[in-house]
C-alpha positions as CSV (number, residue, x, y, z in Angstrom):
1,X,70.8,3.0,66.5
2,X,70.8,2.8,63.0
3,X,68.2,3.8,60.0
4,X,64.4,4.2,60.7
5,X,61.6,3.6,58.5
6,X,59.2,6.4,60.7
7,X,57.6,9.1,58.7
8,X,57.7,12.5,60.7
9,X,55.5,15.6,59.7
10,X,56.9,18.8,61.1
11,X,54.3,21.1,61.2
12,X,54.5,24.6,61.9
13,X,51.7,27.4,63.9
14,X,52.1,31.0,63.5
15,X,50.0,31.9,66.4
16,X,48.0,35.2,67.6
17,X,49.7,37.0,69.6
18,X,47.6,36.8,73.3
19,X,46.3,33.1,72.5
20,X,48.7,31.3,73.5
21,X,48.0,29.4,76.7
22,X,44.2,28.7,74.9
23,X,45.9,27.0,71.9
24,X,47.9,25.1,74.0
25,X,45.3,24.0,75.8
26,X,42.8,23.2,72.8
27,X,45.9,21.5,71.4
28,X,46.3,19.0,74.5
29,X,42.1,18.4,74.6
30,X,42.2,17.2,71.1
31,X,45.8,15.4,70.9
32,X,44.4,12.3,71.8
33,X,42.4,12.4,68.0
34,X,46.2,12.1,66.5
35,X,48.1,9.7,69.3
36,X,45.1,7.8,69.3
37,X,45.5,6.7,65.9
38,X,46.9,3.7,65.3
39,X,49.8,4.3,62.8
40,X,50.9,7.3,65.2
41,X,53.8,7.0,67.5
42,X,53.6,10.0,69.3
43,X,53.6,13.6,69.2
44,X,55.2,16.4,70.4
45,X,54.4,20.3,71.1
46,X,57.0,22.7,70.9
47,X,57.3,26.4,71.3
48,X,60.1,28.6,69.9
49,X,62.0,30.7,71.7
50,X,62.7,33.0,69.2
51,X,61.8,36.7,69.9
52,X,59.0,37.7,67.7
53,X,55.1,36.5,67.5
54,X,54.7,33.5,69.0
55,X,55.4,30.1,67.1
56,X,54.9,26.6,67.6
57,X,56.1,23.0,66.3
58,X,54.1,20.0,66.0
59,X,56.0,16.8,65.5
60,X,54.6,13.5,65.1
61,X,55.4,10.2,64.1
62,X,54.1,7.9,62.1
63,X,54.4,3.7,61.1
64,X,54.2,4.8,57.5
65,X,53.6,7.7,54.9
66,X,50.4,6.1,53.4
67,X,49.1,5.2,57.0
68,X,49.5,9.3,58.0
69,X,48.0,10.5,54.7
70,X,45.0,7.9,55.5
71,X,44.6,9.9,59.0
72,X,45.1,13.4,57.1
73,X,42.0,12.6,54.5
74,X,40.1,11.0,57.4
75,X,36.8,13.5,59.3
76,X,39.3,13.3,62.6
77,X,42.1,15.1,61.4
78,X,39.0,17.5,59.6
79,X,37.4,18.1,63.0
80,X,41.1,18.4,64.6
81,X,42.2,21.0,62.1
82,X,38.9,22.7,62.6
83,X,39.2,23.3,66.5
84,X,43.1,24.9,65.8
85,X,42.4,26.9,63.1
86,X,41.0,30.3,64.4
87,X,44.6,30.5,66.4
88,X,46.3,30.4,63.6
89,X,48.1,33.3,61.3
90,X,50.0,31.4,59.4
91,X,52.0,28.3,59.1
92,X,53.8,25.2,57.6
93,X,53.8,21.7,56.8
94,X,57.1,19.7,56.0
95,X,56.9,15.6,55.7
96,X,60.3,13.7,56.2
97,X,61.5,9.9,56.7
98,X,64.0,9.7,59.5
99,X,67.2,8.4,58.1
100,X,69.1,8.1,61.2
101,X,67.7,8.2,64.8
102,X,71.0,8.7,67.4
103,X,70.5,8.3,71.1
104,X,72.4,10.1,73.5
105,X,74.9,8.2,76.0
106,X,73.6,9.6,79.0
107,X,69.8,9.0,78.0
108,X,70.1,5.7,78.9
109,X,70.4,6.6,82.7
């Protein structure tokens, strides 16, 4: 598979200890805010396996940066952020463009 035009957002959530299950449930409860947006191509919640305070990553793929930015400014997104904020102690956001996406040979089985 060659170059892709998709825009990928990588969020890092540093979570308060002891609220991981509640954070995951809240994320799942409101995930359709993102996946329901026509420009969203999918999203994933990942938990770090590193020892220490709980850290999660959210990857989301979008058809383009302008469409992501439009969603980012929407009332739905702001409401989404308010619901997740109480669980956080810190975090960051990275935005990327997918340059190449390669599928493993065994993935088609």
